[in-house]
N, C-alpha and C positions, 0 to 999 in steps of 0.2 A: 623554796618556801616563801609565801607571801606574808608580809608584815605590814601592818597598819590597821585603820579602822575605817569601814565603809557605812554610811549612814543614808538611808533612803530619804529623799526629799522631793516635793511635788512643786513644780514651777510650770507655768505657761510657757510656751515657745518665746513668746514677746518678751515677757519678764527677764528670762534667762539671757536672751539676745541683748536686751537693754543694758543689764548689768555687765555683762561680758565686755561690750563696747565701751561702756563707761570706765570700766576698770583699765581697759587697753589705752583709752585716749586720755583720762585725767589722773588715773592712779588710784581710785579708791572705787568700792562697790559694796552694796549692803551684805552684811555677813549672813550666809544662807543656812548656817549651822544654829541660828538662834531663832526664836519666834518673835523677839522684839525686832522691829524695822528700823530702830535708831541706831544700832551697833553696826559699824563699818569695818571692813578691812581695808588695809592700804594706807594711803599718805591722808591723814585727817586735815592737814593744812590746805591741801588742795581741795577737798570737800568744802572747806570754809570759803575758799576763793570762789568755787563755783557755786557757792550758796545753796549746796547739797542737791543740785539739778543734775539730772542724767543727761547723756548726750542728746536724747529725745527733747529734752525740756530746756537745755542749755540756752542762755542768752549771750554767752560768751562772744567777743566780737574780735576779729581779726585787727591787727595794725592797718589804719588806713580805712576801716569800715565807719569811721565817725564822720566821713564826708556825707553831705546831706544831697538828696537827689531832688530835681524838680518832678513832682508829681502830680499828675493829672489823671485820677482813677475814674472819672466820669466817662463811662461807655457811650453816653449819649451824646458826646462832644466827637463828632466823627474826625474832625480834621485835627483837634488838639489832645486826643486821647493818647497816653504814652503807656499806661499799664506798668508792669515790671521792668519794661525795657527803657524807662526814662534815663536822661544823662544826668551826671553829677553836676551840681551847681558850678564848680570850678573847672569843669571838663572844657577843654579846648579842641575843637575840631580843626585838624590841619588840612587844608584844601591843596596845597601844593608843597613839593619839597623845598628843603633850604637851598641856599645857593651853591653850598658846596655838593648837596646830594643831586642838584640839577646839573651841575658840572660833570660829575662822575657819570649820571644817567646819559648825558649827551654823548659821552665818549663810547659808551656800551651800544647805543642805539645806531652811531656812526659806523661802527665795525660791523654790526648786524647788517646794516643796510648794503654795505660793501661787499659782504660775503654773499648776500641773497641776490644781488643786482644781477637782473638778466640782460644781457646785452643782445639787442636785435640783430640778427645776422643778415647781412646783405647777400642777396642772390648773386651767385656768379653770372658775369656777363656771357652770354652765349655767343660762341662763335664756331665757324666751320671752316674746314679746309678741304678743296679739291685736289684730288690726287692725280687727276687726269689733264692733259694738255687742253682739251676743249670740253666744255660742258655739254656741247652739242654738236651733232655731226653735220655733214654738208647739206643735209636736208632739214636741218632745225630740230632734229629729234634728240631728247635728253636720254640718259640711261635708262629711264623708266619705259621707254619703247621696247616692246618684247620684240627679240631678234627673230627674223624670218630666215635667215641663211644656215640655220642649223639642221642637222639631220633628225632632230627631235620636234615634233609638233607640241609646241608650248601652248598653243591656245585651245588645244583638245581637252574636253571635259568628260571624255569616255574613260572609264576606268580601266586598268590594264587586265588582259585576260588572264595573266599568270605572274607572280613574282618569283624570282630567284634569290638564293641565298648570295650576299656579296662575298667575293674572293680575293679583290685586288683593291690595294689602297691607290686612288688616283691622284690625289692632291692635298696639299695642307696650306691653309692661308695663316700667314703668321704676321702679327701687327700689334696685338695687344701687349703691354708690358708686364700686366699682372694676369689672374685667371680671368677665363671667359664665364660670365654667368648665365648667358642666354643667347639663344639664336634663334632667329625666326625667317623663313622664306617668304618672299613678298607673294601675296594671294594671286590664285589661279595660274600665273605663268611660272612661278618660281625662278625666274632668270637672275634674280638679286637675293643676296643672303645679308641680313642684317644681325649684327653681333652686339652685345654689350659686355663690358668687362669691370673687373675690379679696380682698373686704373681710371675709372669715373668717365670713361670715353665710350662712344658708339660709333661703330663703323659699318659701311655699307660696301659689298663686295660683288664682283662678277662671279655667276656660277659657271658660265659657259666662256668659249673663246679664250681670252687671255688670263680670266680669273683674276684681275687687277683689284686692288683698293681702290674705290671710286670717290668715297667721301667720309670725312671724320667729323663727327659733332661732339663739341664740347659745351657743356653748360651746366654739369652737376659737381658738386665740390666732394662728394663721397661715391663710394662704389654704387655702381647702377645695378640694381636687382633684377628687373625684367624690362623687355620692350615687346610691342604688339602693335600690328599694322591695323588700319581700317581695312574695309572691305575691298577698296580698289588699290590700295598700297600707296596712295598719294600722301597719307599722313601716318604717322605712329606716335605711340605714347612710350614714355620711358618714366620709369620710378626708380628712386635711389634713396639711400640711406641719409641723404640730406634733407629728408622730410618733404621732397618736391616731387610732384609729377608734372612733366612737360610735353607739350604737344609739338611735333616738329612737322615741318614740311620736307618731305622725302626728296624732293628735286632740288629745292635751293638750299636746303639746311637751315632755315629761318626758324627760329622758335616763335610758335604761334601763340602758345597759352602757358600759364604756370599756374599750378594749383597745389595748395596745401592746406591742411588743418593742423599742422604742427605735431603731426604722429608720422612714424615711418610707414610707408606703404609697401607692403610685401608682394602684391600683385596687382595687376591693371589690365582691364580689358574693355573694347568697345562693345556696345549692343551690336550683335551681327546684323539685326534688322536693317534693311536699306533706308528707311524713315526714320530710324533713330542713331544716325551716325554722328550727331553732334552729342550724344550721351555715352557716358562710360562709367564703370565701376571699379572701385578699388577696395582690396581686403588690407586692412590696417593693423597696425600693432596694437591698437587699444580696443580689439575685439570686435569692430565695427566693419561692415560693408558700406562704403559712401558713395553715393550716386551724384555725379557732377553733370551739369550742362555747360559746354564749352563756349556756347554763345554769350551766357550771362556770367560765366565764372562763378557760379553759385553751386552750393551743395542743395540738390532737390529731394532727396530721400536718404535715409540712414537706416540700415537693417542691423538690428542691435541685438542678438540673441545667442552668439557665440560666448564661450566662456575662456577663450584664448586667442591669441593672434590668428588671424586669417591668412591661409597660406595659398589657397586657390580658388579661382572662380572659373567654372564651366558652363556654357550655355547648352540646353538641351532641349528636346521637344519643339523643333522649328522655333526655337529662340524665345518661347513662351515661358520658360523656367529657367533657373540656373542653380547649379549645384555648388556648394562652398564646402571646403575642409579647413580644420583648425587645428591648433595646438591642443585643444581640449579632447582630442581624439574622437571627434565626432564628425558626421556627415550631415548637412541639412539642405533641404530644397526648398527654394522660394520660387513664388510667382512673382513675375516681373512688376515692379512698383509697388508691391504689397509687403510691408514690413515686419510680416510674421511669417515664420517658416511653416510650411503645411506638413512637412516629413522630416523626421528627425531620428537619425540612425547612430546609436551608441551603444554597442554591445560591450561587455565586460572584458572580451578578449581582442578588441580592437586597439590597434596602434594609432599614432599620428600618420596622416597620409599627406604629405605636403606637395605632392605633383599627381594631377589628375588629367587624363587625355580622352576625348572622345573619338570612338572607332570612325572608320571611314564611312560607314554604312548608318552611322548615327544610332546604333541599337544598344551599345556597350560603353560603359566607362572603365577605364583602366586606371587602377590606383595604387601608386606605389607606396608600400606599407614599410614603416620602420622596422619591422620584424623580419625583413629581407625577404619579402613576398610581394607578389603584384596579385591584387584581388580585384575582381570584375563585378560590377554591378549593372544592372538592366537600365537603359536610360529613358525607356519610354514607359508612359503610364505609371505603374508601381515600381518605384525605386527600389530595388533589394537585391542583396548579394545573390551572385551565382556560384554556389559552394562548390560545384563541379570544375570550375576554372580558376584553379590557383597555381600560379607561376612561380617556381622556387629554383634555387641553385646558384643564385648571385649574392652579394653582399654589398649593402649600400652604406654601412657604416655610419649612419645618422645623417648622410648627404642626401639632399633632395634630387635624386637622380631622375631625370625624365624618361618616361616610356612612350611607345607609340605602337601603332597597328599598321601593318602593310595595306596598301589600297585595296586589295583583294580579300582582306581579313583573314589571310591564311597564316600570317606570323605575329607574334608579339615581340617587340624588341625593346631592349632597355641597357641604359649604361649601369656602371657599378663602381664601388670606390677603389678599385684596382686598375681603372682605366680601360676596362674591357666592354666590348659590345656583345650582349647576351641576346641570342635569338631562340625563340619557342616555337613550336607548333601549335596553333589555336586549337585544332580539334583534340590532339592528344595531350595538350600542356608539356610535351616533352621537349628538353633543352636539347636544340639541335647542334647549336655552334656558340664558340666563345672567341671573339676575334679581338687582338690586342690593337687598341685603338690610339692609346697614348701612353707614354713612358714617363718616368721621372717621379719626384715627390709630389704627392697629393694630387695625383692625376686623375681624380674622379671624373666619370663622363656624367656631365650635368643635363645634356640635351641631345635628344634624337630627333631628327627631321625626316619624314617620308614624304616624296612627292609623286604624284602618278603622272606618268608620260609614256607616250609610245616612240618606239625606234624602227628605222627600217635597215640599220646597218647590219651587214653579214660579212663575216670572214670565217677563217678556218677554226676559230676556237669560240666563236660567240653565235649563239643562236638568235635568230630575227624574231622578237617577241616582245610583249611588254614588260616594263620592268619599273623599279623604284630606285629613287636617290636616297640617300640616308647622310645626315651631317651630324656629328657627334660635338658635344661641347665639353672641353675638358676643364681643369682647374689650371692647367698650364695655359701658355699663350698661344696655341694653335687651334685651328679649327680643321679638323680632318674628315672630308667626306668618304663614304664608301658606297661603291655601285655594285649592282648585281652582276653576274657573270655574263649575262647577256650584252653587257656593254664593252 
C-alpha cells in the first residue's frame, strides 16, 4: 500500500532542470509546493551566499578566477585580436625546460638514438676459388668451352624425338655444407651446372666427364635464394637474403656489379632478348618488381601492383610479356616496361604459386600451387587456366618445389617435400612414377632441370634415341641428377 501525498504541479522543462541543478550544486531550490516564489527548500545560508541566483545565473567564481586577462576583443584588429583565448596578465610562457628537465630529456633521447641507430652494413668482399689445377686447357680454352669429345651433341638445338622415364641414379655432386636452394644449367649446351646454397656460396660443376667442382663464388653474407644465367652463360645473377643482387663473370669468378634497394630479392631474371642483356628484373619482398640497368647501376622501372612478396618472374610470348606470382595468391601479366598489369588472375580457390616454369614449346605455364597441385595456364595471347590439366599426387608441404616439362612435352616432373621425383603424363595427367631422389631430414626437392640433347650410344640395355637429363635440388647438400633409360 502506498503512503504519502502526490500533488500535481506544472513546470517548464527548463525551470525544472534549473532548480534541480541548483539544488544539487548549491543545496537550495525554490519550493515547488507553494505559489510564492520566495520560499525555498534546502540551506538558506547557501542561498544568501549565492545571492539567490541559480546555476544559470550564478556569478560565483572559483579560486584563482580573480586573475585578470589581457583582453582585446576588437575583431577588426587582425594581428592583436585575442578574444576569449587571451592569456592571464601574470601568466608566464615557458619556452624551454629547466636545467634538471633538460638533463633528464637528454638521457632519454640518447637511449632512443642508441636503440634506433641503424648500422650501415658493409658488403662482403667477393672472392672466388678455382678447384681445378688449370683454368685453361692446352689450347687456351676455359671450362666455358663446349666439349666436343662426348657421345652427346651438346650444340644441337633439335628437340628429342622421344623422352623416356629415368630409371637409374647416375651421379651426386656433394660440396654445399647446407641445403641447395637453386640449380641452373648453362644455356644451350648444358655442360655446366650452377648451384646456390643456404651456406651463402655458389658453385659451378661439370655435368660430363669427371663431373668435378670447378669454381666456388663467395660474396653473400646470407643464404642465396636464386641464380640465373644470361643468354650465353658468360654471366649470371645471384640474389640472397642479405638484400643484395650480384652480377658475376662465370669464367673468372669476378663480381661485376652489386645492386640493392635495401629489400630482400626473392627472384631475379635477365630479359631474354639479345638486345636487353644489360637489363634484369627482380621480385622483391616489398611487393615490387624492380628493373635494373647493369650499365648505369640504376633502377629504371618499378612494377608495383602486387599485394604480397613477389615469388617468380617468367617471360612469355617471345619475351614481350612476363608473368609474376606473389604471396597475395594472384598471377599478373605485364607488358615489358609498362608498370601496369594488363591481366590479373585471382580466383577465390587459388593458392600461392611460388614456382612457375614455361614449357619447351612456349605454349604453357606450369605453376606449383601450395594446395599440392600443379596447375597449367596458357602462355600465348589470352593467359587463362587450362582446367583439364591439373596434376596431383604429390605433397609440397609449403616448399617452393620446382616443376618442369620434358623437351617433347610428353611428361611433367616435379619435386616434393619427401625428397621424391614425381613424373606425370601430360596428356592423361596420370602419375607415372615416383623416384626417391634424396634421403634424410628436410630433403625437399627444390629444383628440376631438363635438358634436350641427342645420343648415339647403343648397348644391350639402352635404346639409341633422344632423351633428357634431369637434376634435382634437395634441401640437403647433394645434387643428384637422373637420366632416362636410354643412357
